[in-house]
C-alpha angles and dihedrals in degrees: 000000000000140000112255137151092283095053090047090051091047093054090044096053108024114109093185091073091059094233137062123208137162130224097315100064119197111251091250088073090061090045091053089048091053091046091052095045091049090051089052091053101254109179091212139002117208119190118197089194121114112234098187100155143008115268135205096239122158117290122260120229111218124211091261090056093254118133125224133186112258090245091051091052091051092049090048092052092047090051092048094048094046091194106079120129118197129202108240122185117216095250101042129058121195120240113284092249089067 
């Protein structure tokens, strides 16, 4: 699976997902991707996306009604999956939560 023009257009226009975003997806989108791939039994998830800083993306409502920051949701899904590989350039480390 990879992000291409078609997947960007799908997320931008699909009402079924409950949200619509352009190229710069909130981190929750990556968290939901990791959650789904883990549920389907993916042996590893590699993201060639640079997560160099925390961002003020929209909040994520959890099943229990609690709200998490989008970055917190991504970090939670990465921790749950235990098999996520991030691209990390030499000169930029991701936030500790990732």
